[in-house]
DSSP file (Angstrom, degrees, kcal/mol; ACC not computed):
  #  RESIDUE AA STRUCTURE BP1 BP2  ACC     N-H-->O    O-->H-N    N-H-->O    O-->H-N    TCO  KAPPA ALPHA  PHI   PSI    X-CA   Y-CA   Z-CA
    1    1 A M              0   0    0      0, 0.0     2,-0.4     0, 0.0     0, 0.0   0.000 360.0 360.0 360.0 133.2  -23.2   37.2   -2.9
    2    2 A Q        -     0   0    0      2,-0.0     2,-0.4     0, 0.0     0, 0.0  -0.963 360.0-162.2-117.8 135.6  -22.0   40.2   -0.8
    3    3 A L        -     0   0    0     -2,-0.4     2,-0.4     2,-0.0     0, 0.0  -0.961   3.6-169.2-116.5 133.7  -18.8   42.1   -1.6
    4    4 A H        -     0   0    0     -2,-0.4     2,-0.4     2,-0.0    -2,-0.0  -0.987   5.4-171.4-123.1 130.6  -17.2   44.4    0.9
    5    5 A F        -     0   0    0     -2,-0.4     2,-0.5     2,-0.0    -2,-0.0  -0.955  16.8-142.7-122.8 139.8  -14.4   46.7    0.0
    6    6 A L        -     0   0    0     -2,-0.4     2,-0.5     2,-0.0    -2,-0.0  -0.887  20.8-168.3 -97.3 128.2  -12.2   48.9    2.1
    7    7 A T        -     0   0    0     -2,-0.5     2,-0.4     2,-0.0    -2,-0.0  -0.968   9.7-147.6-119.6 127.7  -11.4   52.2    0.6
    8    8 A S        -     0   0    0     -2,-0.5    -2,-0.0     0, 0.0     0, 0.0  -0.777  13.3-165.1 -95.2 138.7   -8.8   54.5    1.9
    9    9 A Y        -     0   0    0     -2,-0.4     3,-0.1     3,-0.0    -2,-0.0  -0.911  25.4-108.0-119.2 147.3   -9.3   58.2    1.6
   10   10 A P        -     0   0    0      0, 0.0     2,-0.0     0, 0.0    -1,-0.0  -0.383  48.6 -88.9 -69.3 153.3   -6.6   60.9    2.0
   11   11 A P        +     0   0    0      0, 0.0     2,-0.3     0, 0.0     0, 0.0  -0.369  60.9 167.4 -60.7 139.7   -6.9   63.0    5.1
   12   12 A S        -     0   0    0     -3,-0.1     2,-0.7    -2,-0.0     6,-0.1  -0.982  43.6-115.1-151.3 160.8   -9.1   66.0    4.6
   13   13 A N    >   -     0   0    0     -2,-0.3     3,-2.1     4,-0.2     7,-0.1  -0.906  26.6-150.9 -98.1 113.0  -10.9   68.8    6.3
   14   14 A L  T 3  S+     0   0    0     -2,-0.7    -1,-0.1     1,-0.3    24,-0.0   0.703  92.5  55.6 -63.7 -20.2  -14.6   68.1    5.7
   15   15 A N  T 3  S+     0   0    0     21,-0.1     8,-2.4     2,-0.1     2,-0.3   0.250 100.9  72.4 -95.7  13.9  -15.6   71.8    5.9
   16   16 A R  B <  S-A   22   0A   0     -3,-2.1    -3,-0.1     6,-0.3     2,-0.0  -0.931  73.6-128.7-129.0 152.5  -13.1   72.8    3.1
   17   17 A D    >   -     0   0    0      4,-2.7     3,-1.6    -2,-0.3    -4,-0.2  -0.112  47.7 -78.7 -85.6-170.9  -13.0   72.3   -0.6
   18   18 A D  T 3  S+     0   0    0      1,-0.3    -1,-0.1     2,-0.1    -2,-0.0   0.743 131.0  51.1 -63.7 -24.3  -10.1   71.0   -2.7
   19   19 A L  T 3  S-     0   0    0      2,-0.1    -1,-0.3     3,-0.0    -3,-0.0   0.397 119.7-105.8 -95.1   2.3   -8.2   74.3   -2.5
   20   20 A G  S <  S+     0   0    0     -3,-1.6    -2,-0.1     1,-0.3     3,-0.0   0.524  76.2 135.1  87.7   5.5   -8.5   74.6    1.3
   21   21 A R        -     0   0    0      1,-0.1    -4,-2.7     3,-0.0    -1,-0.3  -0.615  65.8 -95.5 -86.4 148.3  -11.1   77.3    1.2
   22   22 A P  B     -A   16   0A   0      0, 0.0    -6,-0.3     0, 0.0     2,-0.1  -0.352  44.6-110.8 -59.8 139.7  -14.2   77.0    3.6
   23   23 A K        -     0   0    0     -8,-2.4    11,-2.7    11,-0.3     2,-0.3  -0.430  37.9-162.3 -71.1 147.8  -17.2   75.5    1.8
   24   24 A T  E     -B   33   0B   0      9,-0.3     2,-0.3    -2,-0.1     9,-0.2  -0.873  12.2-162.2-129.8 161.9  -20.1   77.8    1.2
   25   25 A A  E     -B   32   0B   0      7,-2.7     7,-3.0    -2,-0.3     2,-0.7  -0.993  25.6-119.9-142.4 145.1  -23.8   77.5    0.4
   26   26 A L  E     +B   31   0B   0     -2,-0.3     2,-0.4     5,-0.2     5,-0.2  -0.780  41.9 166.7 -88.1 115.1  -26.2   80.0   -1.1
   27   27 A M  E >   -B   30   0B   0      3,-2.9     3,-1.8    -2,-0.7    -2,-0.1  -0.995  64.2  -7.7-133.5 127.8  -29.0   80.6    1.4
   28   28 A G  T 3  S-     0   0    0     -2,-0.4    -1,-0.1     1,-0.3     3,-0.1   0.809 127.8 -57.4  60.9  29.9  -31.6   83.4    1.3
   29   29 A G  T 3  S+     0   0    0      1,-0.2     2,-0.4     0, 0.0    -1,-0.3   0.533 119.7 102.6  79.2   5.5  -29.7   85.1   -1.5
   30   30 A A  E <  S-B   27   0B   0     -3,-1.8    -3,-2.9    -5,-0.0     2,-0.6  -0.945  74.6-121.3-123.7 144.7  -26.5   85.3    0.5
   31   31 A N  E     -B   26   0B   0     -2,-0.4     2,-0.3    -5,-0.2    -5,-0.2  -0.740  41.0-179.8 -82.9 120.1  -23.4   83.2    0.3
   32   32 A R  E     -B   25   0B   0     -7,-3.0    -7,-2.7    -2,-0.6     2,-0.2  -0.868  32.4 -99.9-124.3 154.4  -22.8   81.6    3.8
   33   33 A L  E     -B   24   0B   0     -2,-0.3     2,-0.4    -9,-0.2    -9,-0.3  -0.476  37.3-135.3 -70.1 142.4  -20.2   79.3    5.3
   34   34 A R        -     0   0    0    -11,-2.7     2,-0.4   -19,-0.2   -11,-0.3  -0.851  15.9-165.1-103.8 134.9  -21.3   75.7    5.5
   35   35 A I        -     0   0    0     -2,-0.4     2,-0.1   -13,-0.1   -20,-0.0  -0.975  21.0-125.2-119.5 130.1  -20.7   73.6    8.6
   36   36 A S     >  -     0   0    0     -2,-0.4     4,-1.7     1,-0.1     5,-0.1  -0.374  14.2-126.1 -73.4 152.2  -21.0   69.8    8.5
   37   37 A S  H  > S+     0   0    0      1,-0.2     4,-2.6     2,-0.2     5,-0.2   0.822 110.9  61.5 -64.8 -30.1  -23.3   68.0   10.9
   38   38 A Q  H  > S+     0   0    0      1,-0.2     4,-1.9     2,-0.2    -1,-0.2   0.917 104.8  45.7 -62.5 -43.6  -20.3   65.9   11.8
   39   39 A S  H  > S+     0   0    0      2,-0.2     4,-2.0     1,-0.2    -1,-0.2   0.861 112.3  51.6 -70.4 -33.7  -18.4   68.9   13.1
   40   40 A L  H  X S+     0   0    0     -4,-1.7     4,-2.2     2,-0.2    -2,-0.2   0.932 109.6  49.3 -65.1 -45.0  -21.5   70.2   15.0
   41   41 A K  H  X S+     0   0    0     -4,-2.6     4,-2.6     1,-0.2    -2,-0.2   0.877 110.1  51.0 -63.7 -37.6  -22.0   66.9   16.7
   42   42 A R  H  X S+     0   0    0     -4,-1.9     4,-2.1     2,-0.2    -1,-0.2   0.916 108.8  51.5 -65.3 -41.8  -18.4   66.7   17.8
   43   43 A A  H  < S+     0   0    0     -4,-2.0     4,-0.4     1,-0.2    -2,-0.2   0.901 111.7  47.3 -61.2 -40.8  -18.6   70.3   19.2
   44   44 A W  H >< S+     0   0    0     -4,-2.2     3,-1.1     1,-0.2     6,-0.3   0.934 111.6  50.2 -65.4 -45.7  -21.7   69.2   21.2
   45   45 A R  H 3< S+     0   0    0     -4,-2.6    -2,-0.2     1,-0.3    -1,-0.2   0.849 114.5  43.9 -62.7 -34.7  -20.1   66.0   22.5
   46   46 A T  T 3< S+     0   0    0     -4,-2.1    -1,-0.3    -5,-0.2    -2,-0.2   0.395  90.3 111.7 -93.1   3.2  -16.9   67.8   23.6
   47   47 A S    <>  -     0   0    0     -3,-1.1     4,-1.8    -4,-0.4     5,-0.1  -0.470  69.5-132.8 -80.1 149.9  -18.7   70.8   25.2
   48   48 A D  H  > S+     0   0    0      1,-0.2     4,-2.5     2,-0.2     5,-0.2   0.857 106.9  57.8 -65.5 -36.3  -18.7   71.3   29.0
   49   49 A V  H  > S+     0   0    0      1,-0.2     4,-2.4     2,-0.2    -1,-0.2   0.911 106.7  47.9 -62.1 -43.1  -22.5   71.9   29.0
   50   50 A F  H  > S+     0   0    0     -6,-0.3     4,-2.6     2,-0.2    -1,-0.2   0.913 111.5  50.4 -63.9 -43.1  -23.1   68.5   27.4
   51   51 A A  H  X S+     0   0    0     -4,-1.8     4,-2.3     1,-0.2    -2,-0.2   0.904 111.8  47.8 -62.8 -41.6  -20.8   66.8   30.0
   52   52 A E  H  X S+     0   0    0     -4,-2.5     4,-2.1     2,-0.2    -1,-0.2   0.913 112.7  48.2 -65.7 -42.5  -22.6   68.5   32.9
   53   53 A A  H  X S+     0   0    0     -4,-2.4     4,-1.7     2,-0.2    -2,-0.2   0.899 112.7  48.6 -65.0 -40.5  -26.0   67.6   31.5
   54   54 A L  H  X S+     0   0    0     -4,-2.6     4,-1.8     2,-0.2    -2,-0.2   0.894 110.1  51.2 -66.6 -40.4  -25.0   64.0   31.0
   55   55 A A  H  X S+     0   0    0     -4,-2.3     4,-2.0     1,-0.2    -1,-0.2   0.885 108.2  53.7 -63.7 -38.0  -23.5   63.8   34.5
   56   56 A G  H  X S+     0   0    0     -4,-2.1     4,-1.6     1,-0.2    -1,-0.2   0.873 108.3  48.3 -64.8 -38.2  -26.8   65.2   35.9
   57   57 A T  H  X S+     0   0    0     -4,-1.7     4,-1.1     2,-0.2    -1,-0.2   0.839 110.3  52.1 -72.4 -32.7  -28.9   62.4   34.1
   58   58 A R  H  X S+     0   0    0     -4,-1.8     4,-0.6     1,-0.2    -2,-0.2   0.890 109.7  48.7 -69.5 -38.9  -26.5   59.7   35.4
   59   59 A E  H >< S+     0   0    0     -4,-2.0     3,-0.7     1,-0.2    -2,-0.2   0.861 107.5  55.6 -68.4 -34.9  -26.9   60.9   39.0
   60   60 A A  H 3< S+     0   0    0     -4,-1.6    -1,-0.2     1,-0.2    -2,-0.2   0.800 104.2  54.5 -67.5 -28.7  -30.7   61.1   38.7
   61   61 A K  H 3<        0   0    0     -4,-1.1    -1,-0.2     1,-0.2    -2,-0.2   0.660 360.0 360.0 -79.2 -16.5  -30.8   57.4   37.6
   62   62 A K    <<        0   0    0     -3,-0.7    -1,-0.2    -4,-0.6    -2,-0.1   0.493 360.0 360.0 -71.9 360.0  -28.8   56.2   40.7
């Protein structure tokens, strides 16, 4: 038997905590801002450099 549930979550900013402050992580003895991999991937996908590189690979395949 398999059960599948849909769960709704409130809108949120993934890089912020419950109080709206940027999330942090302790690295190398210093407190640094944390950036999610999801936000990095979106930045890469929407960048002009990525679009140009993708266009170049498509032209090479023709």
